[in-house]
N, CA, C, O and the ligand as a Tripos MOL2 file, in Angstrom:
@<TRIPOS>MOLECULE
protein
  245   243    62     0     0
PROTEIN
NO_CHARGES

@<TRIPOS>ATOM
      1 N          83.4220  109.0360  104.3290 N.3       1 MET1
      2 CA         83.9200  108.8450  103.0010 C.3       1 MET1
      3 C          85.3470  108.3180  103.1820 C.2       1 MET1
      4 O          86.1010  108.8490  103.9970 O.2       1 MET1
      5 N          85.7310  107.2570  102.4150 N.am      2 SER2
      6 CA         86.8670  106.5930  102.6230 C.3       2 SER2
      7 C          88.0280  107.0010  101.5670 C.2       2 SER2
      8 O          87.5910  107.1180  100.4220 O.2       2 SER2
      9 N          89.2950  107.2210  101.7010 N.am      3 PRO3
     10 CA         89.9900  107.5740  100.7050 C.3       3 PRO3
     11 C          90.3160  106.1830   99.9810 C.2       3 PRO3
     12 O          90.1040  105.0340  100.3670 O.2       3 PRO3
     13 N          91.0000  106.7460   98.6030 N.am      4 LEU4
     14 CA         91.3580  105.6940   97.5590 C.3       4 LEU4
     15 C          92.7470  105.4490   97.8700 C.2       4 LEU4
     16 O          93.5200  106.3880   98.0550 O.2       4 LEU4
     17 N          93.1710  104.0330   97.9490 N.am      5 PHE5
     18 CA         94.5440  103.5100   97.8070 C.3       5 PHE5
     19 C          94.8040  102.7180   96.5270 C.2       5 PHE5
     20 O          93.8980  102.1510   95.9160 O.2       5 PHE5
     21 N          96.1100  102.7060   96.1430 N.am      6 PRO6
     22 CA         96.2780  101.6910   95.1200 C.3       6 PRO6
     23 C          96.5100  100.3690   95.5910 C.2       6 PRO6
     24 O          97.1830  100.1590   96.6000 O.2       6 PRO6
     25 N          95.9160   99.3430   94.8180 N.am      7 CYS7
     26 CA         96.0890   97.9170   95.3730 C.3       7 CYS7
     27 C          97.7640   97.7130   95.0020 C.2       7 CYS7
     28 O          98.4000   98.1000   94.0210 O.2       7 CYS7
     29 N          98.1510   97.0110   96.1000 N.am      8 SER8
     30 CA         99.6220   96.6950   96.1940 C.3       8 SER8
     31 C         100.1220   95.6590   95.0110 C.2       8 SER8
     32 O         101.3080   95.4910   94.7260 O.2       8 SER8
     33 N          99.0960   95.0450   94.4210 N.am      9 ARG9
     34 CA         99.4640   94.2020   93.4120 C.3       9 ARG9
     35 C          99.0580   94.8460   92.0140 C.2       9 ARG9
     36 O          99.9450   95.2190   91.2450 O.2       9 ARG9
     37 N          98.1400   94.9340   91.7940 N.am     10 CYS10
     38 CA         97.6260   95.5420   90.4240 C.3      10 CYS10
     39 C          97.5340   96.9910   90.3750 C.2      10 CYS10
     40 O          97.5470   97.5430   89.2750 O.2      10 CYS10
     41 N          97.4550   97.5860   91.3130 N.am     11 GLY11
     42 CA         97.4500   99.0870   91.3600 C.3      11 GLY11
     43 C          96.0470   99.6710   91.1960 C.2      11 GLY11
     44 O          95.9650  100.8970   91.1210 O.2      11 GLY11
     45 N          94.9180   98.9240   91.1320 N.am     12 VAL12
     46 CA         93.6870   99.6010   90.9160 C.3      12 VAL12
     47 C          93.2910  100.3340   92.1300 C.2      12 VAL12
     48 O          93.7700   99.9890   93.2100 O.2      12 VAL12
     49 N          92.5060  101.2590   92.0570 N.am     13 GLN13
     50 CA         92.2220  102.2780   93.0000 C.3      13 GLN13
     51 C          91.1860  101.6700   93.9210 C.2      13 GLN13
     52 O          90.1320  101.3630   93.3640 O.2      13 GLN13
     53 N          91.2760  101.4350   95.2260 N.am     14 ILE14
     54 CA         90.1760  100.7270   96.0830 C.3      14 ILE14
     55 C          90.0420  101.6220   97.1940 C.2      14 ILE14
     56 O          91.0500  102.1670   97.6440 O.2      14 ILE14
     57 N          88.9100  101.8350   97.6870 N.am     15 GLU15
     58 CA         88.5240  102.7210   98.7520 C.3      15 GLU15
     59 C          88.7000  101.8080  100.0260 C.2      15 GLU15
     60 O          88.1570  100.7060  100.1010 O.2      15 GLU15
     61 N          89.3750  102.2570  100.8760 N.am     16 ARG16
     62 CA         89.8090  101.4600  102.2540 C.3      16 ARG16
     63 C          89.9630  102.6160  103.2750 C.2      16 ARG16
     64 O          90.2870  103.7590  102.9510 O.2      16 ARG16
     65 N          89.7420  102.2770  104.3300 N.am     17 SER17
     66 CA         89.6680  103.1070  105.5690 C.3      17 SER17
     67 C          91.2620  103.1540  105.9510 C.2      17 SER17
     68 O          92.1180  102.2720  105.8810 O.2      17 SER17
     69 N          91.3260  104.3940  106.3420 N.am     18 VAL18
     70 CA         92.9150  105.0990  106.7780 C.3      18 VAL18
     71 C          93.3390  103.9140  107.9280 C.2      18 VAL18
     72 O          94.4370  103.3840  107.7560 O.2      18 VAL18
     73 N          92.6560  103.5480  108.9000 N.am     19 ARG19
     74 CA         92.9800  102.4790  109.8750 C.3      19 ARG19
     75 C          93.3320  101.2740  109.2770 C.2      19 ARG19
     76 O          94.3320  100.7170  109.7310 O.2      19 ARG19
     77 N          92.6370  100.6650  108.2120 N.am     20 LEU20
     78 CA         92.8840   99.4220  107.8430 C.3      20 LEU20
     79 C          94.1200   99.6320  106.9400 C.2      20 LEU20
     80 O          94.9420   98.7170  106.9790 O.2      20 LEU20
     81 N          94.3820  100.6460  106.1590 N.am     21 TYR21
     82 CA         95.5950  100.8010  105.5530 C.3      21 TYR21
     83 C          96.7220  100.6590  106.3440 C.2      21 TYR21
     84 O          97.6810   99.9600  106.0190 O.2      21 TYR21
     85 N          96.6290  101.4300  107.5860 N.am     22 ARG22
     86 CA         97.7060  101.1000  108.6310 C.3      22 ARG22
     87 C          98.2310   99.8430  109.2000 C.2      22 ARG22
     88 O          99.3740   99.4650  109.4570 O.2      22 ARG22
     89 N          96.8720   99.2170  109.3400 N.am     23 GLU23
     90 CA         97.0830   98.0320  110.0810 C.3      23 GLU23
     91 C          97.6860   96.8620  108.9510 C.2      23 GLU23
     92 O          98.3030   95.8730  109.3490 O.2      23 GLU23
     93 N          97.4450   97.0960  107.6330 N.am     24 GLN24
     94 CA         98.1130   96.3740  106.6970 C.3      24 GLN24
     95 C          99.2880   96.9440  106.1890 C.2      24 GLN24
     96 O          99.6380   96.6750  105.0400 O.2      24 GLN24
     97 N          99.9810   97.7450  106.9440 N.am     25 LYS25
     98 CA        101.1390   98.4270  106.7000 C.3      25 LYS25
     99 C         101.2870   98.7560  105.2180 C.2      25 LYS25
    100 O         102.1970   98.3080  104.5200 O.2      25 LYS25
    101 N         100.3410   99.5580  104.7990 N.am     26 GLY26
    102 CA        100.2600   99.9920  103.3280 C.3      26 GLY26
    103 C         100.1500   98.8960  102.1860 C.2      26 GLY26
    104 O         100.1880   99.1320  100.9790 O.2      26 GLY26
    105 N         100.0030   97.6320  102.7990 N.am     27 LEU27
    106 CA         99.4960   96.6970  101.6650 C.3      27 LEU27
    107 C          98.1420   96.2720  101.5700 C.2      27 LEU27
    108 O          97.6070   95.1920  101.8210 O.2      27 LEU27
    109 N          97.6270   97.5550  101.0780 N.am     28 VAL28
    110 CA         96.2890   96.8900  100.5950 C.3      28 VAL28
    111 C          95.8700   96.1300   99.2190 C.2      28 VAL28
    112 O          96.4990   96.3630   98.1860 O.2      28 VAL28
    113 N          94.7930   95.2200   99.2440 N.am     29 LEU29
    114 CA         94.6180   94.4430   98.0090 C.3      29 LEU29
    115 C          93.2140   94.8550   97.7620 C.2      29 LEU29
    116 O          92.4280   95.2960   98.6000 O.2      29 LEU29
    117 N          92.9880   94.6320   96.3790 N.am     30 CYS30
    118 CA         91.5690   94.6470   95.9600 C.3      30 CYS30
    119 C          90.9500   93.3310   96.1380 C.2      30 CYS30
    120 O          91.6430   92.3590   96.4370 O.2      30 CYS30
    121 N          89.8040   93.2550   95.9860 N.am     31 SER31
    122 CA         88.9910   91.7490   96.2390 C.3      31 SER31
    123 C          89.7390   90.7900   95.4170 C.2      31 SER31
    124 O          90.2020   89.7790   95.9450 O.2      31 SER31
    125 N          89.8970   91.0330   94.1370 N.am     32 THR32
    126 CA         90.4160   90.1220   93.0450 C.3      32 THR32
    127 C          91.8460   89.5830   93.5240 C.2      32 THR32
    128 O          92.0960   88.3810   93.4370 O.2      32 THR32
    129 N          92.7040   90.4220   93.9910 N.am     33 CYS33
    130 CA         94.0680   90.1490   94.3970 C.3      33 CYS33
    131 C          94.0330   89.3940   95.6590 C.2      33 CYS33
    132 O          94.8480   88.4780   95.7700 O.2      33 CYS33
    133 N          93.0730   89.6740   96.8060 N.am     34 LYS34
    134 CA         93.0510   89.3490   97.8870 C.3      34 LYS34
    135 C          92.7620   87.8100   97.6260 C.2      34 LYS34
    136 O          93.4690   86.9390   98.1330 O.2      34 LYS34
    137 N          91.6970   87.5320   96.8190 N.am     35 ASP35
    138 CA         91.4140   86.0110   96.6110 C.3      35 ASP35
    139 C          92.6390   85.5320   96.1010 C.2      35 ASP35
    140 O          93.1060   84.5260   96.6360 O.2      35 ASP35
    141 N          93.1970   86.0170   95.2460 N.am     36 ARG36
    142 CA         94.4130   85.2120   94.7040 C.3      36 ARG36
    143 C          95.6530   85.0270   95.7950 C.2      36 ARG36
    144 O          96.4200   84.0640   95.7920 O.2      36 ARG36
    145 N          95.6950   86.0700   96.6720 N.am     37 GLN37
    146 CA         96.8580   86.0870   97.9250 C.3      37 GLN37
    147 C          96.3480   85.0470   98.6600 C.2      37 GLN37
    148 O          97.1470   84.2300   99.1180 O.2      37 GLN37
    149 N          94.8540   84.8830   98.9150 N.am     38 GLU38
    150 CA         94.5620   83.6300   99.8950 C.3      38 GLU38
    151 C          94.8340   82.3790   99.2720 C.2      38 GLU38
    152 O          95.3050   81.4500   99.9280 O.2      38 GLU38
    153 N          94.5820   82.2820   98.0800 N.am     39 ALA39
    154 CA         94.7750   81.0360   97.3370 C.3      39 ALA39
    155 C          96.2100   80.6940   97.2480 C.2      39 ALA39
    156 O          96.5630   79.5140   97.2590 O.2      39 ALA39
    157 N          96.9410   81.5370   97.1710 N.am     40 GLU40
    158 CA         98.3640   81.4020   96.9510 C.3      40 GLU40
    159 C          98.9240   80.6670   98.4140 C.2      40 GLU40
    160 O          99.5910   79.6390   98.5260 O.2      40 GLU40
    161 N          98.4040   81.5790   99.4800 N.am     41 ASP41
    162 CA         98.6940   81.1150  100.7220 C.3      41 ASP41
    163 C          98.3270   79.6680  101.1160 C.2      41 ASP41
    164 O          99.0850   78.9900  101.8090 O.2      41 ASP41
    165 N          97.2680   79.2630  100.7040 N.am     42 LEU42
    166 CA         96.7590   78.1390  101.1440 C.3      42 LEU42
    167 C          97.4520   76.9740  100.0410 C.2      42 LEU42
    168 O          97.5410   75.7910  100.3710 O.2      42 LEU42
    169 N          97.8490   77.3980   98.9100 N.am     43 ALA43
    170 CA         98.8820   76.3230   98.1630 C.3      43 ALA43
    171 C         100.1530   76.2480   98.6980 C.2      43 ALA43
    172 O         100.7230   75.1570   98.7460 O.2      43 ALA43
    173 N         100.8620   77.6130   99.2530 N.am     44 SER44
    174 CA        102.1460   77.4350   99.5680 C.3      44 SER44
    175 C         102.0090   76.5490  101.1460 C.2      44 SER44
    176 O         102.9280   75.7840  101.4370 O.2      44 SER44
    177 N         101.0790   76.6760  101.9010 N.am     45 THR45
    178 CA        101.2830   76.0190  103.2290 C.3      45 THR45
    179 C         100.6020   74.5830  102.9850 C.2      45 THR45
    180 O         100.8580   73.6040  103.6850 O.2      45 THR45
    181 N          99.7620   74.5790  101.9730 N.am     46 ASN46
    182 CA         99.2050   73.2230  101.6530 C.3      46 ASN46
    183 C          98.4450   72.6250  103.0210 C.2      46 ASN46
    184 O          98.5700   71.4310  103.2910 O.2      46 ASN46
    185 N          97.8340   73.3120  103.6770 N.am     47 THR47
    186 CA         97.2980   72.5120  104.9380 C.3      47 THR47
    187 C          95.7870   72.5380  104.4830 C.2      47 THR47
    188 O          95.4290   73.4400  103.7260 O.2      47 THR47
    189 N          94.8740   71.5750  104.9200 N.am     48 ALA48
    190 CA         93.8170   71.5710  104.6210 C.3      48 ALA48
    191 C          92.9050   71.8980  105.9810 C.2      48 ALA48
    192 O          91.8430   71.3330  106.2420 O.2      48 ALA48
    193 N          93.4800   72.8240  106.7090 N.am     49 ASP49
    194 CA         93.0260   73.3470  107.7550 C.3      49 ASP49
    195 C          92.1300   74.6230  107.6500 C.2      49 ASP49
    196 O          92.6850   75.7200  107.7000 O.2      49 ASP49
    197 N          90.8940   74.5480  107.5210 N.am     50 HIS50
    198 CA         90.0410   75.7340  107.3240 C.3      50 HIS50
    199 C          89.5690   76.4870  108.5850 C.2      50 HIS50
    200 O          89.0190   77.5850  108.5040 O.2      50 HIS50
    201 N          89.7460   76.0160  109.4570 N.am     51 SER51
    202 CA         89.3420   76.4060  110.9720 C.3      51 SER51
    203 C          89.8340   77.7900  111.2840 C.2      51 SER51
    204 O          89.1190   78.5710  111.9130 O.2      51 SER51
    205 N          90.9280   78.0890  110.9000 N.am     52 THR52
    206 CA         91.7380   79.3750  111.4540 C.3      52 THR52
    207 C          91.7500   80.3670  110.1940 C.2      52 THR52
    208 O          92.3280   80.1180  109.1360 O.2      52 THR52
    209 N          91.1890   81.2640  110.4090 N.am     53 ALA53
    210 CA         91.0570   82.4360  109.4490 C.3      53 ALA53
    211 C          92.0670   83.4050  109.6790 C.2      53 ALA53
    212 O          92.1630   83.8600  110.8180 O.2      53 ALA53
    213 N          92.8540   83.8080  108.7660 N.am     54 PRO54
    214 CA         94.0890   84.7900  108.8370 C.3      54 PRO54
    215 C          93.5040   86.2050  109.2280 C.2      54 PRO54
    216 O          94.1590   86.9320  109.9750 O.2      54 PRO54
    217 N          92.4250   86.5570  108.7920 N.am     55 GLU55
    218 CA         91.9840   87.8430  109.0740 C.3      55 GLU55
    219 C          90.8440   88.1740  110.2400 C.2      55 GLU55
    220 O          89.7320   87.6470  110.2020 O.2      55 GLU55
    221 N          91.1390   88.8560  111.0000 N.am     56 ASN56
    222 CA         90.2040   89.1430  111.9580 C.3      56 ASN56
    223 C          89.1190   90.3220  111.5640 C.2      56 ASN56
    224 O          89.3780   91.4510  111.1470 O.2      56 ASN56
    225 N          88.0880   89.8520  111.7660 N.am     57 ARG57
    226 CA         86.9470   91.0080  111.1210 C.3      57 ARG57
    227 C          86.4150   91.4060  112.0880 C.2      57 ARG57
    228 O          85.8300   90.5960  112.8070 O.2      57 ARG57
    229 N          86.4460   92.8910  112.4460 N.am     58 THR58
    230 CA         85.5330   93.2240  113.7510 C.3      58 THR58
    231 C          84.6060   93.9650  113.0710 C.2      58 THR58
    232 O          84.7200   94.8310  112.2030 O.2      58 THR58
    233 N          83.3840   93.3190  113.7880 N.am     59 SER59
    234 CA         81.9610   94.1540  113.2860 C.3      59 SER59
    235 C          81.7080   95.2160  114.0540 C.2      59 SER59
    236 O          81.8900   95.1210  115.2680 O.2      59 SER59
    237 N          81.3600   96.1140  113.6220 N.am     60 GLY60
    238 CA         81.0950   97.5320  114.4050 C.3      60 GLY60
    239 C          82.5210   98.0570  115.0050 C.2      60 GLY60
    240 O          83.5900   97.4750  114.8180 O.2      60 GLY60
    241 N          82.3510   99.2590  115.7610 N.am     61 THR61
    242 CA         83.3610   99.8610  116.1640 C.3      61 THR61
    243 C          83.5040   99.7840  117.7140 C.2      61 THR61
    244 O          84.4550  100.3310  118.2740 O.2      61 THR61
    245 ZN         94.5270   94.3510   92.9940 Zn       62 ZN62
@<TRIPOS>BOND
     1     1     2 1
     2     2     3 1
     3     3     4 2
     4     3     5 am
     5     5     6 1
     6     6     7 1
     7     7     8 2
     8     7     9 am
     9     9    10 1
    10    10    11 1
    11    11    12 2
    12    11    13 am
    13    13    14 1
    14    14    15 1
    15    15    16 2
    16    15    17 am
    17    17    18 1
    18    18    19 1
    19    19    20 2
    20    19    21 am
    21    21    22 1
    22    22    23 1
    23    23    24 2
    24    23    25 am
    25    25    26 1
    26    26    27 1
    27    27    28 2
    28    27    29 am
    29    29    30 1
    30    30    31 1
    31    31    32 2
    32    31    33 am
    33    33    34 1
    34    34    35 1
    35    35    36 2
    36    35    37 am
    37    37    38 1
    38    38    39 1
    39    39    40 2
    40    39    41 am
    41    41    42 1
    42    42    43 1
    43    43    44 2
    44    43    45 am
    45    45    46 1
    46    46    47 1
    47    47    48 2
    48    47    49 am
    49    49    50 1
    50    50    51 1
    51    51    52 2
    52    51    53 am
    53    53    54 1
    54    54    55 1
    55    55    56 2
    56    55    57 am
    57    57    58 1
    58    58    59 1
    59    59    60 2
    60    59    61 am
    61    61    62 1
    62    62    63 1
    63    63    64 2
    64    63    65 am
    65    65    66 1
    66    66    67 1
    67    67    68 2
    68    67    69 am
    69    69    70 1
    70    70    71 1
    71    71    72 2
    72    71    73 am
    73    73    74 1
    74    74    75 1
    75    75    76 2
    76    75    77 am
    77    77    78 1
    78    78    79 1
    79    79    80 2
    80    79    81 am
    81    81    82 1
    82    82    83 1
    83    83    84 2
    84    83    85 am
    85    85    86 1
    86    86    87 1
    87    87    88 2
    88    87    89 am
    89    89    90 1
    90    90    91 1
    91    91    92 2
    92    91    93 am
    93    93    94 1
    94    94    95 1
    95    95    96 2
    96    95    97 am
    97    97    98 1
    98    98    99 1
    99    99   100 2
   100    99   101 am
   101   101   102 1
   102   102   103 1
   103   103   104 2
   104   103   105 am
   105   105   106 1
   106   106   107 1
   107   107   108 2
   108   107   109 am
   109   109   110 1
   110   110   111 1
   111   111   112 2
   112   111   113 am
   113   113   114 1
   114   114   115 1
   115   115   116 2
   116   115   117 am
   117   117   118 1
   118   118   119 1
   119   119   120 2
   120   119   121 am
   121   121   122 1
   122   122   123 1
   123   123   124 2
   124   123   125 am
   125   125   126 1
   126   126   127 1
   127   127   128 2
   128   127   129 am
   129   129   130 1
   130   130   131 1
   131   131   132 2
   132   131   133 am
   133   133   134 1
   134   134   135 1
   135   135   136 2
   136   135   137 am
   137   137   138 1
   138   138   139 1
   139   139   140 2
   140   139   141 am
   141   141   142 1
   142   142   143 1
   143   143   144 2
   144   143   145 am
   145   145   146 1
   146   146   147 1
   147   147   148 2
   148   147   149 am
   149   149   150 1
   150   150   151 1
   151   151   152 2
   152   151   153 am
   153   153   154 1
   154   154   155 1
   155   155   156 2
   156   155   157 am
   157   157   158 1
   158   158   159 1
   159   159   160 2
   160   159   161 am
   161   161   162 1
   162   162   163 1
   163   163   164 2
   164   163   165 am
   165   165   166 1
   166   166   167 1
   167   167   168 2
   168   167   169 am
   169   169   170 1
   170   170   171 1
   171   171   172 2
   172   171   173 am
   173   173   174 1
   174   174   175 1
   175   175   176 2
   176   175   177 am
   177   177   178 1
   178   178   179 1
   179   179   180 2
   180   179   181 am
   181   181   182 1
   182   182   183 1
   183   183   184 2
   184   183   185 am
   185   185   186 1
   186   186   187 1
   187   187   188 2
   188   187   189 am
   189   189   190 1
   190   190   191 1
   191   191   192 2
   192   191   193 am
   193   193   194 1
   194   194   195 1
   195   195   196 2
   196   195   197 am
   197   197   198 1
   198   198   199 1
   199   199   200 2
   200   199   201 am
   201   201   202 1
   202   202   203 1
   203   203   204 2
   204   203   205 am
   205   205   206 1
   206   206   207 1
   207   207   208 2
   208   207   209 am
   209   209   210 1
   210   210   211 1
   211   211   212 2
   212   211   213 am
   213   213   214 1
   214   214   215 1
   215   215   216 2
   216   215   217 am
   217   217   218 1
   218   218   219 1
   219   219   220 2
   220   219   221 am
   221   221   222 1
   222   222   223 1
   223   223   224 2
   224   223   225 am
   225   225   226 1
   226   226   227 1
   227   227   228 2
   228   227   229 am
   229   229   230 1
   230   230   231 1
   231   231   232 2
   232   231   233 am
   233   233   234 1
   234   234   235 1
   235   235   236 2
   236   235   237 am
   237   237   238 1
   238   238   239 1
   239   239   240 2
   240   239   241 am
   241   241   242 1
   242   242   243 1
   243   243   244 2
@<TRIPOS>SUBSTRUCTURE
     1 MET1         2 RESIDUE 1 A MET
     2 SER2         6 RESIDUE 1 A SER
     3 PRO3        10 RESIDUE 1 A PRO
     4 LEU4        14 RESIDUE 1 A LEU
     5 PHE5        18 RESIDUE 1 A PHE
     6 PRO6        22 RESIDUE 1 A PRO
     7 CYS7        26 RESIDUE 1 A CYS
     8 SER8        30 RESIDUE 1 A SER
     9 ARG9        34 RESIDUE 1 A ARG
    10 CYS10       38 RESIDUE 1 A CYS
    11 GLY11       42 RESIDUE 1 A GLY
    12 VAL12       46 RESIDUE 1 A VAL
    13 GLN13       50 RESIDUE 1 A GLN
    14 ILE14       54 RESIDUE 1 A ILE
    15 GLU15       58 RESIDUE 1 A GLU
    16 ARG16       62 RESIDUE 1 A ARG
    17 SER17       66 RESIDUE 1 A SER
    18 VAL18       70 RESIDUE 1 A VAL
    19 ARG19       74 RESIDUE 1 A ARG
    20 LEU20       78 RESIDUE 1 A LEU
    21 TYR21       82 RESIDUE 1 A TYR
    22 ARG22       86 RESIDUE 1 A ARG
    23 GLU23       90 RESIDUE 1 A GLU
    24 GLN24       94 RESIDUE 1 A GLN
    25 LYS25       98 RESIDUE 1 A LYS
    26 GLY26      102 RESIDUE 1 A GLY
    27 LEU27      106 RESIDUE 1 A LEU
    28 VAL28      110 RESIDUE 1 A VAL
    29 LEU29      114 RESIDUE 1 A LEU
    30 CYS30      118 RESIDUE 1 A CYS
    31 SER31      122 RESIDUE 1 A SER
    32 THR32      126 RESIDUE 1 A THR
    33 CYS33      130 RESIDUE 1 A CYS
    34 LYS34      134 RESIDUE 1 A LYS
    35 ASP35      138 RESIDUE 1 A ASP
    36 ARG36      142 RESIDUE 1 A ARG
    37 GLN37      146 RESIDUE 1 A GLN
    38 GLU38      150 RESIDUE 1 A GLU
    39 ALA39      154 RESIDUE 1 A ALA
    40 GLU40      158 RESIDUE 1 A GLU
    41 ASP41      162 RESIDUE 1 A ASP
    42 LEU42      166 RESIDUE 1 A LEU
    43 ALA43      170 RESIDUE 1 A ALA
    44 SER44      174 RESIDUE 1 A SER
    45 THR45      178 RESIDUE 1 A THR
    46 ASN46      182 RESIDUE 1 A ASN
    47 THR47      186 RESIDUE 1 A THR
    48 ALA48      190 RESIDUE 1 A ALA
    49 ASP49      194 RESIDUE 1 A ASP
    50 HIS50      198 RESIDUE 1 A HIS
    51 SER51      202 RESIDUE 1 A SER
    52 THR52      206 RESIDUE 1 A THR
    53 ALA53      210 RESIDUE 1 A ALA
    54 PRO54      214 RESIDUE 1 A PRO
    55 GLU55      218 RESIDUE 1 A GLU
    56 ASN56      222 RESIDUE 1 A ASN
    57 ARG57      226 RESIDUE 1 A ARG
    58 THR58      230 RESIDUE 1 A THR
    59 SER59      234 RESIDUE 1 A SER
    60 GLY60      238 RESIDUE 1 A GLY
    61 THR61      242 RESIDUE 1 A THR
    62 ZN62       245 GROUP 0 **** ****
């Protein structure tokens, strides 16, 4: 069971692992805010390079 953390943007309670919370240095985003964040990042950098993903998803432990 994962604990609940408030989204750092909208404050909604989201379920995240403590490890992820620490990796993100307390900045956890709900899915909605995360999508917006990524859209803003793309807009700010304004590069059409989709080959590099900012997040490294590790499957399994
Ligand atoms: Zn949010």
